[in-house]
TORGUDREN-970768 format. One record per atom (N, C-alpha, C, O): y, z, x negated. Coordinates in steps of 0.1 Angstrom, whole numbers, plus 5000, padded with zeros to 4 digits. Atoms other than C-alpha are relative to their C-alpha. Example, Ala and Ser with C-alpha at 12.3 -4.5 7.8 and 13.67 -1.06 7.14 Angstrom:
2
498850004991495550784877501250004991501250074981498950005009498950714863501150085008502250095003
END
This chain:
208
498850004992500050005000501350004991502249934994498850005009502450084971500249864994501449824993499950135006501749744956500749905010501549825006499550094989502549574989501550025001502349935003498649964999505949764991500849944988501949894990499450065012506749654955500249855001501249804997499950144999506049294963501149965010501849875007499050024990508249304994501450024994502349944996498749975006511049464974500449894990501649854989499750115009510749194947500449875007501349805002499650124992510948914973501450015005502249925005498749974995514049074988501149984989502149924992499150015012515749104954500249854996501349814993499950145004514948744946500849925010501549835006499250084990516348614979501450034999502349945002498649975001519548794971500649954988501849914987499450035013519948704935499549874993500149824984500550115006517748414926500549875007500749875019499550134995519048054930499249894994498649904983500850125004517347724928501049884999501649845008499150125003519247434912499349875003498349844996500650134996518347104929500649894992499949794989499350105007520846894910501250054992501850154997499049955008523346944883501349915001501249795003498750074999527046844883500950054990501150174988499049965009529546844856501450025007501849945015498749974995532847004865501149994989502250034991499150025011534346944831501149895003500749795007498950094997537746774834500749974987501450064982500650124993537846504822498549994997498050034987501450045001534346404828500049864992501049804992500150135007533146094808498949925005497849965008501050104997531345774816500249884992501349874987499850135007530845444799500749915010500449905022499350094992533245184812498949905006498149854998501050094993531344964837498850075005497950005010501249934996528845234845499849985015500749995023500450024986527045174878499050115004498350164995501049904995525145424899500350144996499450224996499649865003527145734889500150085012500850055021500149924988526546014913501050124998501150184988499049894999529246274923499750075013499550005023500249934988528846544949500750145000501150194990499549864998530146874963498950075009498050015014501049924992528147154981500349975014501449985019499850044986527547045016500150125010499550225008499949914989528747235046499649935013500249835017500450074988526947145078501149985010501950085013499050034990529246975103501349944994502149895001498850055006531846875077499849854996498749804994500050135006532746525066500950004988501850094986499450005013534046435032500649874997500049764998499250135002536746175024500449994985501250074980499950025015536646044988501049894997501149795004499150105005539145854968499649984985499550074977500550035014537945674936500849884995500449774997499350115006540645474918499249934989498449994982500750085011539245194896498550015001497850004990501449994998535845254910499649965014500449975023500450044986533845124940498950105005498050134998501049914994532045374963498949915005499049855016501150084995528645204966499350055012498849985020500649944988527345454991500450145001500850204991499849864998527845795006501450045004501650165006498649964995531545785017499950085013499150045022500049914989532246055043498850105000498650185009501049905002529246255030500350084988501350064981499849915011528946525004499749944987499950004976500450065013527546284978500249855000500049785010499750145001528645944966499449944987499250014978500450085012527445674942501249914997501749845006498850085004530245504922499649904989498849934980500150115010530245174903501449994993502449965000498749995007533045214877500549864995499749774992499450125006535444944864499649994986499350094979500450025014534644784831501250024991501150014978498849975008538244864819500050144996499950235005499949865004538545184798501350065006502349995009498849934994540945444812499650135006498450175006500349874994541145774830500549995015501649955018499750004986541045814868499750145005499050224998500349874994540846114891499349985014499949925023500750004987538246134918500550125009500750235004499549904991539546324949499150005012498649905016500849994988537646454979500750115009501150225004499549914990538946625011499050035010498449935016501049964990536546815033500750035014501750105014499549974986537246815071498850075007497850015009501149934994535147075089499949965015500649885020500350044986533747055125501150045010501050015021498949974992536947205138501249914998502249925004498950105003539046915124501050064990502050004988499149955010540547135097499749954986498649944982500250055013541146985063500150114989501050194990500049915011540447175031500949964989501549854990499250045012542247164997499349884993498149874993500550125008541846844977499350054987500050124979500749975012539246884950500149874991500049764996499750115009539846674919499150014988498750124983500750015012537846554889500449884992500349774996499650125008539346344861498849944993497950024988501150075007536946084847500649904990501349814994499650105011537445904814499049904998497849934995500950115002535945564812500149954986501149894982500050035014535045524776499849854997499049785003500250145004535445184759498649984994498150064987501350035006532145014750500249974986501249904982499850035014531544994713499749854997499049785004500350135006531444674693499750024985500150124979500350005014530144604658500149854995499849765002499850135006530944314635499850004985500150094978500150035014530044174601500349854998499949775006499650145003531443854586499949974986499850064977499950055014531443644555498749954994497649964999501150065008529343474529500150064986501250064981500049955014528343624495499149914992498249854997500850085009526943444466499750074987500650134981500449935012524943584437498949924993498349834999501050075007522543474411498650075002498550185006501449964998518743504414499750134991500150134979500449875007517443854404501250084997501250174988498849925002520943994406499750145006498750155014500349864995521044374414500250015015499850105021499850004986522144284449501449995005502349984997498750014994525044254473500250115010499350205012499749904989526644464500500949945010501649845007499150054990528444404532500350125009499750235009499549894991530344614558499849975014500049865019500050014986529844674594501150085006501350205003498849934994533044754614499750025015499149945022500249964986533044934647501350015008502350045002498949964991535344974677499450105010498250115011500549914990535145224705499950144994500450174984500249865003534145594703498750024993497649994999501249975008531645704676499550145002500150215010500850085009529345804662499349895006499149895018500750124995527545474665498649994995498250054985501350045004524045354664499949845000500549785009500150155000523144994655498749964993498150034985501250075006520344764645500449874994501149795000499850135006520444484621498749944995497850014992501250075004517944224610500349914988501449854987499850105011517444024578499249875002498949804993500850114996515443764597498550035000497749955006501449965000512143934590499850145005498950175013500249854997512644314593501350055007502450015003498949944994514844504617500250144996499250214994499749875005516544824606500950075010502050015013499149934991518045084630500650124993499950204987499249895006520645334619500750085012501250025021499549924990521845624640501150104995501150134983499049895003524745874641500949964988501250044980499250055010526945664619501550035003502050005014498649964998530445814615501049924992502249914995499150085009531845594587500349875006499449805012499650124994533845304598501149944991502249994991501250085000533445054582498850074993499050164985501249945006529845134571499449894991499349784994500450095010528544974539498550004999497850104998501450025002525044834536499749934987500349824984500450065012523544754502498749925002497749985007501250094997521044464502498950024990497750004993501049995011519244544469499749864995500449764998500350135006517644264449499449905010498549945018500550104991517043944469499449894993499949844983500750115006514543684461500549865005500249764999499650124994516043424484501350025008501650145012498949994991519143354505499650075013498650045018500449924989519243594534501250015009502450035005499049994990521243614566499850145008498750165013500149874993521943964580500749995014501949945014499450024986522643984618499950135007498850205007500049884991523544274641499349965013499749865019500750034987521244284671500250105011500050065023499749904989522344594690501050104994501050144982499149905003525044854690500250095012500350045023499849904990525645174710500750124994500950124982499549885006527245514706499250125005498350105013500849884997526045874709500050045015499250125019499949974985527145884746499149915008499049925020500950094993524645604754500749885005500149805013499350124996527245334759499549894992499749884979500550125007525645004750501149904998501849875008498950095002528044764734499649864996498549815000500350145003528144414720500549974985501250044979499650055014528544214687501349935001501549855010498750065000532044114679500049894989499549924978500050115010532743784660498749944998497849935007501350065003529843614643498950094999497750065003501149905000527943934638499049974989497950034989501050035010526243794607500749994986501949964985499650005014526543804569499049924992497849964992500950085008525043544546500150034986501250034980500049995014524043614511499249894994498049874996500650125007523343294491499550044986500350094978500549975013521043354462499849864992499049784996500150125008521543084436498950004990498750114983501250005010518542974414500550014986501649974983499750005015518543044377499749864995498949785000500250145005518742724356498750004992498250104987501350025007515542584341500449934987500849814987499750055013516142534304498849944993497750004993501150065007514042294284499650084987500450164982500449945013512142394253501049964989501749864990499150035011514042394220499449884992498249894988500450115008513742064201500650004987501750044985499450025013514241984165499949864995498849804996500050145005515241644151499550004986499449894980
END
């Protein structure tokens, strides 16, 4: 009987103090999203009988207007906007406007350009990758045979050393993103050519 009473007490305490989180929401202002982000969810705690009137500058409400939860497709242009929502209860009374500033981060770009020329069996060449947008950046480049991925790059520009090359090689950027998960694009040609010139073939020494 004592165990039963303890179990009931534990259940009552949990009902009073335990909470279950069904979904998480950032209230940090400004919040951040990648420019052009689609399917971004925003919500407030629902009050039965209330309707919710949302305002989303530079974003399209894809679904959920007049409800406690909306899905937003954001503009591809970087900038800061403020989401606003006004709750109207079942008595027709409007509440205070709730606001959340949202910063649409510019998408990153990466670029490499130019042609380098060196002699066969030279110690190697180097080239630089330049970025735009908000870092740190992640990117992948290829030498035509092997792809190399680098992450959490904070240096801008970032220098890559090729090492000794046996033949002419073209380096190309194939992907770029940043630590916030914003996928970007290659700017300019996105490639760097290293031309390896052959060594001369010298004849044997002759004597007249």
